[in-house]
C-alpha positions in Angstrom: 214.9 -76.2 101.3 216.7 -74.6 104.2 219.3 -73.1 102.0 216.8 -71.7 99.6 215.1 -69.8 102.5 218.2 -67.7 102.8 219.2 -67.5 99.2 219.4 -64.0 97.8 220.7 -64.8 94.4 219.6 -62.2 91.8 218.5 -59.7 94.5 220.1 -56.3 94.8 220.7 -54.6 98.1 221.8 -51.1 99.1 223.5 -50.9 102.5 224.3 -47.4 103.8 227.3 -46.9 106.1 228.7 -50.2 104.8 232.5 -49.4 104.5 233.1 -50.7 108.1 231.6 -52.1 111.3 228.1 -53.5 111.3 227.3 -52.2 107.8 230.3 -53.9 106.3 229.4 -57.2 108.1 225.8 -57.0 106.7 226.8 -56.2 103.2 229.4 -59.1 103.2 226.7 -61.5 104.5 224.2 -60.4 101.9 226.8 -60.9 99.2 227.7 -64.3 100.6 224.0 -65.2 100.3 224.2 -64.3 96.6 222.9 -60.8 96.5 224.3 -58.0 94.3 225.3 -55.3 96.8 226.0 -51.6 96.8 228.5 -50.4 99.4 227.9 -46.8 100.4 229.4 -44.4 102.9 230.8 -40.9 102.6 234.3 -41.9 101.4 234.6 -43.4 97.9 238.0 -45.0 98.5 236.8 -46.9 101.6 233.7 -48.1 99.6 236.0 -49.2 96.8 238.1 -51.3 99.2 235.0 -53.2 100.5 233.6 -53.8 97.0 236.9 -55.1 95.7 237.2 -57.6 98.6 233.6 -58.8 98.1 234.2 -59.3 94.3 237.4 -61.1 95.0 235.6 -63.5 97.3 233.0 -64.4 94.8 229.2 -64.8 95.5 227.3 -61.6 94.7 228.6 -58.7 92.7 229.5 -55.5 94.5 229.8 -51.9 93.4 230.7 -48.8 95.4 228.7 -45.5 95.5 229.8 -42.8 97.9 226.9 -41.0 99.5 226.3 -38.5 102.4 222.8 -39.7 103.6 222.2 -36.2 105.0 221.9 -34.8 101.4 218.8 -35.6 99.5 220.4 -35.1 96.1 223.1 -37.6 97.0 220.5 -40.2 98.0 218.8 -39.7 94.7 222.0 -40.3 92.9 222.6 -43.5 95.1 219.3 -44.9 94.0 219.6 -43.8 90.4 223.1 -45.2 90.0 222.1 -48.5 91.6 219.1 -48.9 89.2 221.3 -48.0 86.3 223.8 -50.7 87.2 221.6 -53.5 88.6 218.1 -52.6 87.2 216.2 -52.6 90.5 216.5 -52.5 94.3 215.1 -55.5 96.3 216.6 -54.9 99.7 217.4 -51.6 101.5 219.4 -51.5 104.7 219.5 -48.1 106.4 222.5 -48.5 108.7 224.4 -45.2 108.5 224.0 -43.0 111.6 225.7 -40.3 113.7 226.1 -39.5 117.4 228.0 -36.2 117.8 226.9 -35.6 121.4 227.6 -37.6 124.6 226.1 -36.1 127.7 222.9 -35.1 129.5 219.9 -33.8 127.6 220.0 -30.5 129.6 223.2 -29.5 127.8 222.3 -30.8 124.3 223.1 -28.2 121.7 220.3 -27.5 119.2 222.6 -28.2 116.3 223.4 -31.7 117.7 219.7 -32.4 118.1 219.1 -31.4 114.5 222.0 -33.3 113.2 221.1 -36.5 115.0 217.4 -36.5 114.1 218.0 -35.4 110.5 220.6 -38.0 109.8 219.3 -40.9 111.9 215.6 -40.5 111.1 214.7 -38.1 108.3 217.4 -39.4 106.0 216.1 -43.0 106.4 212.6 -41.8 105.5 214.0 -39.9 102.5 215.7 -43.1 101.3 212.7 -45.3 101.9 210.5 -42.9 100.0 212.9 -43.1 97.0 213.0 -46.9 97.0 209.6 -48.1 98.2 207.4 -47.0 95.2 209.3 -49.2 92.8 209.2 -52.1 95.2 205.4 -51.7 95.4 205.1 -52.0 91.6 206.7 -55.4 91.8 204.9 -56.2 95.1 208.1 -57.4 96.7 210.8 -55.8 98.8 212.5 -55.7 102.2 213.7 -52.7 104.2 215.9 -53.1 107.3 216.6 -50.2 109.6 219.5 -50.6 112.0 218.4 -49.1 115.3 219.8 -49.8 118.8 218.7 -51.1 122.2 219.2 -47.5 123.2 215.8 -46.9 121.7 214.3 -49.3 124.2 215.5 -47.7 127.5 216.6 -44.4 129.0 220.2 -43.2 129.0 222.0 -40.7 131.1 224.5 -39.9 128.4 223.1 -41.1 125.0 219.7 -39.5 125.2 219.3 -37.9 121.8 220.8 -40.9 120.1 218.4 -43.1 121.9 215.5 -40.9 121.0 216.5 -41.1 117.3 216.7 -44.9 117.5 213.3 -45.2 119.1 212.0 -43.0 116.3 213.5 -45.5 113.8 211.6 -48.3 115.4 208.3 -46.4 115.0 209.3 -45.4 111.4 209.6 -49.1 110.6 206.2 -49.9 112.2 204.5 -47.1 110.2 206.1 -48.0 106.9 205.3 -51.7 107.5 201.6 -50.7 107.9 201.6 -48.4 104.9 203.5 -50.6 102.5 202.4 -54.1 103.8 199.6 -54.4 101.3 202.2 -54.3 98.5 204.1 -57.2 100.1 206.9 -55.0 101.4 208.4 -55.9 104.8 210.0 -53.2 107.0 211.8 -54.2 110.2 214.4 -52.9 112.6 217.5 -54.6 114.1 218.4 -53.3 117.5 222.0 -54.2 118.4 223.5 -53.9 121.9 227.1 -52.8 122.3 229.1 -54.0 119.3 232.9 -53.7 118.9 233.0 -51.0 116.2 234.7 -47.7 115.8 231.3 -46.0 116.1 230.9 -47.3 119.6 234.6 -47.2 120.6 234.0 -44.7 123.5 231.8 -47.4 125.2 234.2 -50.3 125.0 237.8 -49.1 124.6 238.3 -48.6 128.4 239.0 -52.0 130.0 237.1 -51.2 133.2 234.1 -50.0 131.3 234.2 -53.0 129.1 234.5 -55.4 132.0 231.5 -53.7 133.7 229.4 -54.1 130.5 230.4 -57.8 130.1 229.4 -58.5 133.7 225.9 -57.2 133.0 225.6 -59.2 129.8 224.2 -62.8 130.2 226.5 -64.0 127.4 229.4 -62.2 129.1 230.8 -60.5 126.0 230.0 -57.5 123.8 228.9 -58.1 120.2 231.0 -58.4 117.1 229.7 -57.0 113.7 229.2 -60.5 112.4 226.8 -61.2 115.3 224.3 -58.7 113.6 224.7 -59.7 110.0 222.7 -63.0 110.1 219.5 -61.2 111.2 219.8 -59.0 108.1 220.0 -62.0 105.8 217.0 -63.5 107.6 214.9 -60.3 107.2 216.0 -59.8 103.5 215.3 -63.4 102.4 212.3 -65.7 102.1 213.0 -66.8 105.6 211.6 -63.5 106.8 208.7 -63.4 104.4 206.0 -63.0 107.1 208.0 -60.8 109.4 207.2 -57.1 109.3 207.1 -54.1 111.6 209.3 -55.8 114.2 212.4 -54.8 116.1 214.8 -57.8 116.5 217.0 -57.2 119.5 220.5 -58.7 119.3 222.4 -57.8 122.5 223.8 -60.8 124.2 220.9 -60.6 126.7 221.5 -57.2 128.1 217.9 -56.0 127.9 216.6 -59.1 129.8 219.4 -59.3 132.4 218.8 -58.5 136.0 
């Protein structure tokens, strides 16, 4: 019974930004649970490497489809090619994001504001709108948006990124309300600091890392695999009555003193 709760055999999942970091950990975990998975990021060769590793390991089947989520036509191709190969899309994980600016809001360039909000929020809405109608026809589906604890608190240096991640939480809530009557679940995962290339500026300095760890009840930053289990939960029968929620996975940072 317990195993069947997390079994994704026969399901198909798209995971954006899945050639490395949190996205790769999620796509590997979904495949391990039996899902057919689509690895997607901007570079086809990096996607191919992850797909080959998953296929060699067994479990679900993997294909690689490069996609720049900031371009609507490429998102349409991602969805179309996935359907052509696997027939349907059961799980969508919106993980890809950007953060081109590190500094106070007073000095935020307009182009950085536009890039962050377009990529981290609008592109997720685009992709959801391409996938959700077919899910509604089957009255089954799960969408997971990877947000951040940055969306839950203010930041002196990551302001626009934090704003975009707060918007993702509200996007999930709104979509959960709109599509819930069709048995579609939409949730967010909000990681704390995870050891990825994307967040390298926040953990590569030993003094900065030590300071973060001191303020974390579990006394360490996260690893990509720490996030992947929540995605399997939300994608599977185990999460069948969970929607519109933000699951925080941060080692206790947001509850620490």
